[in-house]
C-alpha positions in Angstrom: 198.3 29.6 232.6 195.3 27.5 233.4 192.9 28.2 236.3 194.4 25.4 238.5 197.9 26.7 238.2 196.7 30.3 239.1 194.9 28.9 242.0 198.1 27.2 243.2 199.9 30.5 242.8 197.5 32.1 245.2 197.7 29.3 247.7 201.5 29.2 247.6 201.7 32.9 248.1 199.4 32.5 251.1 201.8 29.8 252.3 204.8 32.0 251.8 203.4 34.7 254.2 204.7 34.8 257.7 201.4 34.5 259.6 202.7 33.7 263.1 201.6 37.0 264.5 198.2 37.1 262.7 194.8 36.6 264.4 192.4 34.2 262.8 190.4 36.7 260.9 193.6 38.3 259.6 194.7 35.0 258.2 191.3 34.6 256.5 191.7 38.1 255.0 195.1 37.2 253.7 193.9 34.0 252.2 191.1 35.8 250.3 193.6 38.4 249.2 196.0 36.0 247.6 193.3 33.8 246.1 191.2 36.6 244.6 194.4 38.3 243.4 195.5 35.2 241.6 192.1 34.9 239.7 190.8 38.4 239.2 192.5 39.2 235.9 190.6 36.3 234.3 187.4 38.0 235.0 187.6 39.1 231.4 185.9 35.8 230.4 182.5 37.6 231.1 183.2 39.7 227.9 181.9 36.7 225.9 178.4 37.8 227.0 178.5 41.0 224.9 181.0 40.0 222.2 179.1 40.4 219.0 182.0 41.3 216.8 184.4 38.4 217.4 186.7 40.3 219.6 186.9 37.9 222.5 190.3 36.5 221.3 191.7 40.0 221.8 189.8 40.9 224.9 190.8 37.6 226.8 194.1 38.4 228.5 193.9 41.8 227.2 193.5 45.0 229.3 192.8 43.0 232.4 196.2 41.5 232.1 197.8 44.8 231.7 200.6 45.8 234.1 198.9 49.2 234.4 195.7 47.6 235.9 197.7 45.7 238.6 197.4 48.5 241.2 193.7 49.1 240.5 192.8 45.4 240.9 195.0 45.4 244.2 193.2 48.4 245.5 189.8 46.8 244.9 190.9 43.6 246.7 192.3 45.7 249.5 188.8 47.5 249.9 187.0 44.2 249.8 189.0 42.6 252.6 188.8 45.8 254.7 185.0 45.6 254.4 184.7 41.8 255.0 187.3 41.2 257.7 187.7 44.7 259.3 191.4 44.7 258.6 193.4 48.0 257.9 197.0 46.8 257.4 198.5 48.2 254.2 200.2 44.9 253.7 197.0 43.4 252.4 197.2 45.8 249.5 200.9 44.7 248.8 200.0 41.1 249.0 197.1 41.7 246.5 199.5 43.7 244.3 201.9 40.8 244.2 199.2 38.3 243.5 197.8 40.1 240.5 201.3 40.9 239.3 202.2 37.2 239.4 199.2 36.2 237.4 199.7 38.9 234.7 203.4 38.3 234.4 203.2 34.5 234.4 200.9 34.5 231.4 203.5 36.3 229.4 205.5 33.2 229.2 203.1 30.8 227.4 202.0 30.8 223.8 198.7 32.6 224.5 200.4 35.7 225.7 198.8 39.0 227.1 198.2 42.6 226.3 200.7 43.4 229.0 201.0 47.2 228.1 197.4 47.9 227.1 196.0 50.5 226.5 199.4 52.1 225.6 200.1 49.3 223.1 197.8 46.6 221.9 200.6 44.3 220.9 200.2 40.8 222.3 203.3 39.8 224.1 204.1 36.1 224.1 207.3 34.4 224.9 206.2 30.8 224.4 208.7 29.2 226.9 206.2 27.7 229.3 203.2 25.5 228.3 199.7 26.6 229.2 199.6 23.7 231.8 203.1 23.1 233.2 203.5 20.1 235.5 206.8 21.2 236.7 205.0 24.1 238.4 202.6 21.6 239.9 205.5 19.3 241.0 207.3 22.2 242.7 204.1 23.2 244.6 203.4 19.6 245.5 206.9 19.0 247.0 206.6 22.3 248.9 203.2 21.3 250.4 204.5 17.9 251.5 207.7 19.3 253.0 205.9 22.1 254.8 203.3 19.7 256.3 206.2 18.3 258.5 207.5 21.7 259.6 206.4 24.0 262.4 207.5 27.2 260.5 206.2 26.6 257.0 206.4 29.9 255.2 210.1 29.5 254.5 209.4 26.3 252.6 207.0 28.0 250.2 209.5 30.9 249.6 212.1 28.3 248.6 209.4 26.9 246.3 209.0 30.3 244.6 212.7 30.6 244.2 212.7 27.2 242.5 209.9 28.3 240.2 211.6 31.6 239.2 214.8 29.6 238.5 213.0 27.2 236.3 211.3 29.9 234.4 214.6 31.7 233.9 216.2 28.5 232.6 213.4 27.9 230.2 213.5 31.5 229.1 217.3 31.3 228.4 216.9 28.3 226.3 213.9 29.7 224.4 215.8 33.0 223.7 218.8 31.1 222.4 216.6 29.0 220.0 214.6 32.2 218.9 217.8 34.0 218.0 219.3 31.0 216.3 216.3 30.7 214.0 215.8 34.5 213.5 219.1 34.5 211.5 217.6 32.2 208.8 213.8 33.0 208.9 211.8 36.2 208.6 209.4 35.4 211.4 209.8 33.0 214.4 207.5 31.9 217.2 207.9 29.5 220.1 205.6 27.0 221.8 207.0 25.1 224.8 206.4 21.4 225.1 205.2 19.7 228.2 208.7 18.2 228.5 211.1 20.8 230.0 213.8 22.2 227.6 211.8 21.1 224.5 210.2 23.6 222.1 208.2 23.7 218.9 209.8 26.4 216.8 207.5 27.8 214.1 209.1 29.8 211.3 207.8 31.7 208.3 209.5 33.1 205.3 207.2 34.3 202.4 204.7 31.5 201.9 206.7 28.7 203.6 205.9 27.9 207.2 207.8 25.1 209.1 207.5 23.5 212.5 210.6 22.2 214.2 210.9 20.2 217.4 214.1 21.4 219.0 216.1 21.6 222.2 219.5 22.8 223.2 220.3 19.1 224.1 219.4 17.5 220.7 219.3 18.1 217.0 216.2 19.9 215.5 213.7 17.7 213.9 211.3 19.0 211.1 207.8 18.0 212.0 205.7 19.8 209.4 205.9 22.0 206.3 203.0 24.2 205.4 202.3 26.6 202.6 200.5 29.9 203.2 198.5 31.4 200.4 199.9 34.9 201.0 198.7 36.4 197.8 195.1 35.6 198.7 192.8 38.5 199.6 191.3 37.9 203.1 188.5 40.6 202.8 185.8 38.2 201.8 186.7 36.2 204.9 186.8 39.1 207.2 183.4 40.4 205.9 181.7 37.2 207.1 183.9 36.0 209.9 185.0 38.7 212.3 186.8 36.1 214.4 189.2 35.6 211.5 190.2 39.2 211.5 190.8 39.2 215.2 192.9 35.9 215.0 195.1 37.5 212.2 195.8 40.5 214.4 196.2 38.4 217.6 198.7 35.7 216.3 202.4 36.4 215.7 201.6 35.2 212.2 199.0 33.0 210.5 198.7 30.4 207.7 196.3 31.3 205.0 194.2 28.5 203.6 192.7 29.1 200.2 191.3 26.2 198.3 188.1 25.1 196.5 186.4 24.2 199.9 187.6 26.9 202.4 189.0 30.3 202.7 190.6 30.6 206.2 193.4 31.4 208.6 194.9 29.4 211.4 197.5 29.9 214.1 200.4 27.4 213.4 201.7 27.4 216.9 198.7 25.0 217.7 199.0 22.8 214.6 198.8 19.1 215.4 199.4 17.6 212.0 195.8 18.0 210.7 194.5 21.3 211.9 194.9 24.1 214.6 192.2 24.7 217.3 192.7 28.3 216.5 191.2 28.1 212.9 188.7 30.5 211.4 187.3 30.0 207.9 184.2 30.2 205.6 183.0 27.5 203.2 183.2 28.3 199.5 
């Protein structure tokens, strides 16, 4: 998810906590706990500073988004708030754990995916059922904030908001799973990319050299958007020798389209294809 959404996650987790018995410094400690926990996995962006081999695509949302690092991040945050606010309640650790878990798990559901089981497995897990920026999330949080403003006991409202969010993700996931299974019967490889419109998906398929992009929903007939041809028999070693990012992209993506013509040799991720190109496109000029 985007930074704004992760920030809203942290704020809404803070809102969902029952703070009636907390002193002011304890509330501040909880606020820092949920906010830092909602952002700390994205600290991997600093890896750009020493990436000289084109590995940032794999490093971003890699080990820092692993389920196995969640307790470590939570412990670091717990130590931080203990030092800053002189609090010792173990519940701050659990709130930190929940905040980091929400961040790492929520990123599984969009097309970018995460290295959720690194370092045990370097497979990039992506469900593609939630867009990178989801305005339904924002709408749920906005309604919760507006309703909570008029109530004396506010935390229950934010808990209902979290329940609504989980229900929404479950419904999107069920629809995505249905479409994925339907297309898997006919095509060798299938990937999903959620639209900004709920229940609508781009389904990307690949069989041999043929790549197709469909706009589909369980409420309407599928529409073929684009048909692409991937030059599968082309050797990519000349590309990889010059452009390390291309090797990383090929490993990172569920599958790529190979472009081999008189002008370019390259690969791109068809999940982000807009009719002309993909913003994840690595190539060399010939």
